[in-house]
N, C-alpha and C positions, 0 to 999 in steps of 0.2 A: 238626868240625861235628856229626857224628852222635853223638859222645860226649855233647856238651852237650845235644843233644836228649834223649838218654836220661836225662840227669841231670834235665832239667826235668820229664820225664814221671814219673820216680821220685819227685821232689818233689810232683807233683800226686797221685800215689798216696798219699803221706803226708798230703796235705791231705784226701783222702777218708777216711782213717783218723781224723784229727782231727775231721772233720765227724761221725763216729759220736758224739763227745761234744758238738760244738758245735751240732748240730741240735736238741738237748734243752736243754743248760745255757744256751746264749745266749738261746734263745727260750722259756725255762721257763714264762713267764706264759701262753703259748699252750697248753702242755701242761696247765696247770691248768684251762684252759677246756674241754679235751677230757675230762679226768677230774675233774670238780668235786668228786666225793666221795672222791678219792684220799687227801687229807690227808697225813700224814707219809710215806706209802708212795711218793708221787711222787719223793722223794728217791732212791729205788732206781733210778729210770729213768737216772740218771746213775751211781750208785756201783756198780751191778751190773757195769758194763763195766770199771771199774777193779778190781773184786774179782777178775774173771777174770785180769787182769794180775797181781795179787798172788800168786794161787795158781799160775799156770801159765806165768809169764813165762820162766823158765829152761827149762822142759820144752819149750815151743815152739821155743826156740832149739836144743835137741837134735833135735827133729823136722824143723826146716827143713833141717839139714845132711844129713839122710837123704833127704828128699823132693827137694830141690834148690831153690835160691833162686828161680829164674825160675818154676818150676812152682808152688811154695808161693804166690808173690805173686799170680800170675794166678787161681788158684783161690780165694784169699782175697778178691780183688776181686769175682769172680763171686759168692761166697757172701755177701759183704757186700751186693751189689746185690739178691740174693734175699731177704735178711732185710729190707732196706728196703722191698721190695715187699710183703712180708707186713705190715710195720708200717703200710703205707698204708691197710690194711683197718680200722685203728683197733679191734683186738679188745678184749675186756674187760681190765681193768688186769692181772689175774694172768697172762694169756696174753702181753700186751705186756712185762711183767717177764721172762718166760722168753725172749722174743725179745731183749731188751736183754742178758740174760746170754749168750745164744748169740752176740750180736754182738760180745762181747768176744774170741771166738776169732779170726775174721778180722782184727779190729783188731790183735791181738797179732802175728799172722802178718805183716801188712803192716809193722809197725813194727819187726820183726826182719829180715825178708828184704830190704826195700828199702834201708836204710842199708848192709847188708852188700853188696849189689849195687853201691851207689854206690862203695864203696871198691874193689870189683873192677874196675870198668869205667874208673876214672880213674887217672892216673899220679900220681907223687909230687908233681908241681908243681901240678896241678889238683885234687888231693883235698882239701886243706884248704878251698878255696872251696866245693867241692861239698858237704862235710860242714857248713860254715857255713850254706849255704843250707838244707839238711835241718834244721838246728837251729831254723829259724823257722817250720817248717810249722804248728805249733799256733797260734802268734800270728796268723800270716797268715790262717788259716782262721777263727778267732774274729772277727778284724777284719771279714772279708768278711760273716760272718753278722750282725755288728753293724750293718753298713752297708746290707745288701740284705735281710736277714731279715724286718724289718718290711713291706717292700714285698711279698715273697713271701706273707707271711701275709695281707695285704690282698687279694691276687689269688686265691690258692687255698688258704689255711690251711695247717695242718700237713701235710696230704696233698701239697700241692705241694712243700714242703720235703723230704719223704721221697721223692717221685718224682724230684725233680732230683738228690738224692743217689744214689739207685739208679742213675739213668741215667749220671751222672758216673762212678761205679765201673765200669759196663760198658764205657764209651768207653775208660777207662784200661786195663782188661783187654785190649781188642782191640788197642790202640796198642802196649802193652808185649809182647803176644804176637808182633806183627809186628816190633818193632824190637830187643827184647832178644836177645842171643846165647843159644844153648842152654846148659843147665847142663853144667858140666864135673865130672869126678870131684873130690870134696873130700877132700884128704889129712887123715890123723889130725893133730890139733893138740895142744896141751899138755894140754888137758882133754877136748875134744870127740873122740869115736872113732866116726865114722859107720858103721863096719863092724860094731860090736858090737850084739847083740840089745838092744832097748830094754825091759828089764824093770824091776820095782819096785826091786830092790836096786841095780841100776846108776843108776837115776835118783836115788835118795838119795845114793849115792856121788858122782855127778857134781855134785849140789848142794853137798855138803860140799867137794869139791875145788875147784870153781869159786869158792866164796866165800872159800876160803882162799888163793886165787892172787892176787898183787898185779898180775897182768896182766889176768886175766879180770874181776876184781871191781872194780878201782880206780875206773873211770869211772862204773860204775853206783851204787856206794855213795856216792861223793861227789855224785852226781846226786840222790840221796835228799834231800840237804840243800838243794838248789836247789829241788826240787819241793815239799818240805815248806813252803817259804817262799812260793813263787810264788802258789799258789792261795789260801793263807791270807792273804797281803797284799793280793791283789786283792779279797778279801772284806771284810777289816777295816780296812785303811788309809784308805779314804775316810772313815770316821768321824772320823778325826784330821786331816783336810785342811780348809783354810779353806772354809767353805761357799760363798763367793762364787766360788771357782774349782775346786770339787770336781769337778763334772761334766765340765768342760773337761780337768782333769788326767787324770782316770781314762779319758777318751776317747783322749788323746794319749800317755799313758805307755806303754802297751804297744806302740805304734808307735815310740816312742823306743828301746825295747829291740830291735825288729826291725832298724831302721836302724842301731843300734849294731853288732848282730851282722854285718850285711852290710857295713859300712864299717870301723869301727874294729876289730872282731873279726878280719875278713878280713885287714886290714893287718897286725895283730899276728901272725897265723899266718904271714905271709911273713917275719917277722923272728925269731920265736921258735917253739919247739915248743909243742904244744898244751897239755900239763900246766902250764907256767908261765903260759900265758894264762888257763887256768881258775883257778889259784890267785890270780892278780892280781884276777880278777873277784870271787871269794869275799871276798878282804881289802877290796877297794873297796866291795863291798856292805855289809860290816859297818861300815866306817867312815862310809858315807853315812848309815846308820841312826843312828849316834852324832850325826852332823851334823843330823839332824832335831831332836835335843834341843837343840843349841847354837844352831841358827837356826830356830826354830819359825815356821811360816807363810811362809817364803821359798819362793816358787813353784818355782825351779829345783832345789831340793835333791832332791826325789823323783825328778827326772830323772836325777840322778847314780846313784841306786840301780838305775834300769832300764837305764842305760848299763852298769853292772857286770854286770847279767843278760845282756846281750848277749855279754860276754866269756865268761861261764859257759857259754852255749849254744855259742858257737863252739869254745872249747876243750874243752867236754865231749864233744861228738859227734866232733870231729877226733881226740881222744885215742884213741878205740877202735882205728882201723886203724893208729895210730902205735905203740901199745903192743903190739897183737897182730897178727903177721905172718900167721898162718894163717887162711884164710876160715872154718874150722870154729870157731876160738876167737873170731873177730869175731862170728859168729852168737851164740855163747854170751854174749859181753860185751854185745851189744845186747839179749839176752834178759834179762840182769841189769839193764841199764839201764831197760828196760821195767818190770820187776818192782818195782825200787826207786822209779821215778817214780810208779807207781800207789800204793805204799805212802805216799809223801809226799803225793800228792793226797788220799788218804783221811784221813790222820791229821793233817795240818797245821792245818786250819781248826778242828776242835774243840779242839786244844791251845791255839792262840792265843786263841780266844774265852774259854776258861777262864783264861788267863793275863791277858788284858785285863779280864776281869770281876773278877779278884781285885786286880789292881795298876795298872789303867788303861793309860796309854800307856807306863809303865815296863815293864809286861808284854810289850808289843810289842818294845821295844828289847831286852830280855833274850833273848826268843825268837829274834829275827833274828840278833842278834849271836852267840848261842851256836850256832846251827845253821849260819850261814855260816862261822864259825870252825871248826867240825867238818868242813865241806866242804873247806876248805883243808888241815886236818890230815890228812884221809884221803889226799889227793893227795901230800902231802909224806911221810908215812910209807910209803905204797905205793911211791913213787919210791925211797926208800931200800932198801926190801926188794927191788925189782927190781935195783937196782945190786948189792946183796949177792949175789943169785943169779947175775948175770952174772959177777962177779968169782970166785965160787965154782966157776963151770963153766970158767973160763978156765984 
């Protein structure tokens, strides 16, 4: 019972990290009212958090193995709460942008430390379900903001949104401080060596070694092709849906992905290992995009795409502890995943907008089929490389 209470609290910590995006992106119109002269610079309120992930994702994975997973998580939650408190003051836009950039650091620390702890505190039987739950933290958080955000804005404006976020992070920090076991010594892994001095040369070497490792890099590099599609499709796909059902579909489709991950994805992980589940998700997603061409306007076809995303979420996060046995390597793998996810979030929408601008709906089809296919290919090639290394070591 205590294990699953910890799992739920770690999931809630992840929701706090997702809220660092959701409190701005889902309620963006309200921020436009706060900074009416902001213009295009307002976009940086979202992208600066992602940019920190692009620049520092793997480095944070290295730091976490040295500081300790529990200690890092608790301090990140407290730091995130402090930053939310400062944001409540609604300072001038340049100061707010600095705060948003700084907010990227606790965000990264949470999304690296929490899933690594999830893998540590669960056994082989319960771990796939725990990681599947973790994979839904962004979607659940955004759905909550979409549902209750307008009410919060009506009651207390953006300041209430920021206050509740900061308070939530503090409550999570207190509960996890009380309930998580103390950090234990982290052994050296394949790539992460917690005892080594963290210098520039070592950081660069570890980046090269991690990204060349089919164990450390596989889940994150494949995740790039999930992320590059997800945000882009959420932005551009509505344009190509029937106007009569567009609003309903874009409200329900993300929920379809969440339910798919928690049901079909979790069931698949009981029957198969995580990597084949993820590969099936990428292939199913590519096929569903082709089906959008063959059956235009059919309401249920986009749902197949989001069901496939549920498999990618379940298999993607569950593959990290299955591929990497050592906690240090898991932390690095989660760092790669965070880094690549942010690269996808930043780059996907402008690429897709350029392709649909040039080729209309055909551009969307080529974009999604290509990148979903690359996601499957990364997992397939990495699995072959891992098998070759295991055979070579035998």
